[in-house]
C-alpha positions, 0 to 999 in steps of 0.5 A, a space after each residue: 524434465 518434460 518427458 520421461 525415459 519410457 516415452 523416449 524408448 517408445 519413440 525410438 523403437 517406433 522410429 527405427 521400426 518404421 524406417 526399416 519397414 518403409 524402405 522395404 515396402 517401397 521396394 516391394 510396391 515398386 517391383 510388384 505394382 501393388 497400390 496397397 503396398 505403396 500406400 503402406 509404404 507412404 504410411 510407414 514413411 509418414 510415421 517415421 517422420 512423425 517420430 522424428 517430429 516427436 523427438 524434436 518436440 521433446 528436445 524443444 520442450 526441455 529448454 529452460 525457461 527464459 524471459 520470453 517463456 517464463 513457464 518454460 517450453 514444455 507445451 511445444 511437445 503438445 504443438 508438435 504432437 498436433 502437427 503429427 496428427 495433421 501430417 497423418 491426415 494430410 500426407 498419410 490419408 491423403 496420399 492413400 486416398 489418391 493412390 487408391 482412386 488412381 488405381 481404380 481408374 487406371 488399374 495395373 497388374 500385380 506381379 509376384 504376390 509372394 514378395 508382397 506377402 513376405 514384406 507385409 508379414 515382416 512389417 506386421 512382426 516389426 509393428 507388433 514389436 513396436 506396438 508391444 513396447 508402446 502398450 507396455 509403457 502405456 499400461 505402466 502409466 495408466 495403472 488401474 484406469 481403463 484404456 480410453 480413460 487413460 488416453 483422455 487423462 494422459 498428459 504425455 502425447 508421445 505414448 498414445 500417439 505412437 500407440 495410435 500410429 502402431 495400431 493404425 499400422 497393424 490395421 492397415 497391414 491387415 487391410 493390405 493383406 485382405 486386398 491382395 488375397 482378394 486380387 489373387 484368389 477372387 480375381 477382384 482387380 479393384 480390391 487392391 485399390 479398395 485396400 488403399 482407400 481403406 488404409 486412407 480411412 484408417 489413417 484419417 480416423 487415427 488423425 482425427 482421434 490424435 488431433 482431438 486429444 492433443 487439442 485439449 493439451 495444447 489449449 491448456 488442460 488441468 491436472 487430474 481430478 484426483 490431484 486437484 482434490 488432494 491439493 485442495 484437501 492439503 490446503 484445508 488441512 493447514 490450521 490457519 486456512 479457513 477456506 479455499 476460494 479457488 484452485 486452478 491447475 494447468 499442464 505446461 508439459 507432461 510433468 510440469 503442472 502449475 497450481 494457483 490457489 486463492 486461500 482465505 485465512 483465519 482472522 487470527 492469522 498474523 503475517 508470520 503465520 501466513 508465510 509459514 502456512 504458504 511455505 508448508 503448503 508448497 513443500 507438502 504439495 511438491 513432495 506428494 506431487 513432484 509434477 507440480 513444479 510451481 505453486 502460487 498462493 493468493 491470500 484473499 477473504 471469501 467476500 473479496 474473492 466473490 466480489 472480484 469474481 463477479 466483476 470478472 464475469 461482467 
């Protein structure tokens, strides 16, 4: 399995919430003529599509390995998460900027502020519920690590993508509130358009952050330093292993890690001893780290490994 149940719950909660909010915002924005409300509606619509893409990516990542993809399709989730970041920037931020600048040059009068406030309040409640679900799952995964540290270390983009989106949505709602209040009570007609532009800035920054994080996953990230250190020590604990020449790991999905080790064995080792050591090491690694689904071991002396490494660098 590429993604755990908690991730799916987070995505489904965000999908349902954003779909309902989007319809309501479009109706309110069309009726009252608020640029900020239209931008928020587009934002929610893009988020709804994004959750759909994440679910599609999850389904694709669960396909079994085949001859064309011998290590499976887990990294498809990373690809679709990157697409989500692009859509947030292109559709969400782009249309918000357009709507805002358009209303600056061609302002329209806002009617019935009460409807806008009611819709924004309801949206804020829905977003807060979805955000709470995502944040609880995020907290469960991060343990004692800090928030930024967990975002950098997380290999499951579904959780932090939804969390980023929901955070941006709540900030956008606050900006829309401020813009409408400024129009109604301070008579600043440009404030509604400025709020739309502000929402675009929030979405652009969110997209940049998501793109940066998913890029690392898409190009092949190693397992956490804690996992790598533990696997190295487990190899050294084997009686016949004299040294670990090299240890490389790579995520092919949130719960799919490949570990490749180059080991130098004691000169007294025979073929049977080497086979037993490799079997024992692989079993111990997978028992302690279930996410390590593949373990490849190369038997090579330190001298030969150093020579091969030097040739590879030239």
